[in-house]
Phi, psi and omega in degrees: 000130183247156179299322181299323178298320180294320178295320178295314180301317181300319180290321178296319180295327181295317186259343186047044181202116184296316183296315181294318180295320179297322179296317181291327182272352182060043174233167180283151180299316179300321179296320181292318178297319179296319179297319180294318179297320179296321180295317181294322177296320181292322180283329179092010177206154180285147179259343181227148167270132185248134176226090186069236179271354182269137177235141181227131180299126180264187182298319177299316181297319180294320178295316181292323180298321178299318178293322179297319178300319178295320178296315180296320178297319180295318178296317180297320180289336183275344181289144173292139177292160177287171188302329182287347182243004183301316179231132176212182179100214185216160174227128179249122182236127177255129178257111168270330175235128177294141177211114182298324184297315182288330175296321176297320179296317178300316180295316181294319179295319180292326177297326178280335184226068186296344180282349178274132180268127180262131173246113183247125184238147166259120188219143172271350179054040185288338179251134183297327181295333182294329182299322182291344183274355181250146172284319183222153176229129176262115183208180180263165187291349177278348184294134174252145182237153179284351180235154176299135183231144166267159181207161179226128180289126178265317182192165171286160181228107172252192181230140173246151169260129176269120182236152175300143182298334180268006178284152179290346176287342190301336181263000182288151174278338177197166179226138175265160178298325180303325183287350187252010189298335184246020180264159179263134188239159168243129182233158171273144174217126184277181185292342177269002179089005180281133178274158181297162187301327181296330178294320178294324177300317179298314181296323178297337179258021178057040180232114177262103184290152180274098184273106182276321180227135171240148179213155177263004183245122176301327182285323174294324177300316180298317179295316182296315180297320183288338185254342187251348183080012176285160174268162177198167174246140174225144173286163184301335180298340179265000188304313184296322180293317184284328185291350176284344182280136186279331191259017176226164174230148179251119182240128180302138177278120186299131180088353182230031180291330179226071189286315182198184178255149168261130185233155170261118182255147169211158187296132182299135179061021180286143174274094183289149174295164180302319180293315181295319179296320179293321178295319179299317178295324179297318179293318181297324180291000000 
């Protein structure tokens, strides 16, 4: 028994007319009649009652047709989807730490799979329940989570000092915290009042920076620093974004060139969606 025989039988059963079925299948009527006779011989019973040129599906035929439909459905479900359907759905990524490299990966992956919807969030992840709502979290290796997490290192994370291009620091190969004690800064501060990690670094070194402007938006911080002549600290993940600005310079912060790692986190032993699993493999490559 061949699949083609089943397809032919299904079409004949639909029309109960050999000529009409042959026309729809684009085969000759004698070939279709011959195929049906071979199928009936193989099964050992007739599938149609014949009255001259008229054929009518009988009880055997109706029972066999039900089985054929199940076979066809199973075959259809087993086929690989076409390229436009290989990956679909959504991917939710939360950024606690900005990272240009992973943003490039997201953009490249989406260009290859435009049917996948990307949800990109800036999040402090202050609530444990929020972690479960993301497929991936971009954060640093110091981050602790309330649930077991797997991770992949994306890049090292050091710190740069953003200085005005006309500052005498602009030609330095590096800057120490001591040299910045009397400068005016712009810092990030989240909705819970927490200052960005670089502020804590200053405090750990017994240096209370003069914070002139605080904002909860990394992009406003970039705009403010570039337009006001204020100083600031940025992790290496922001280097590419800031270096496009003409009126600032990025100088490595001495002693913090390799402070920690930036990692891509996901829930340990999580059953990732097809889209999320494909993105993870894409990043690993």
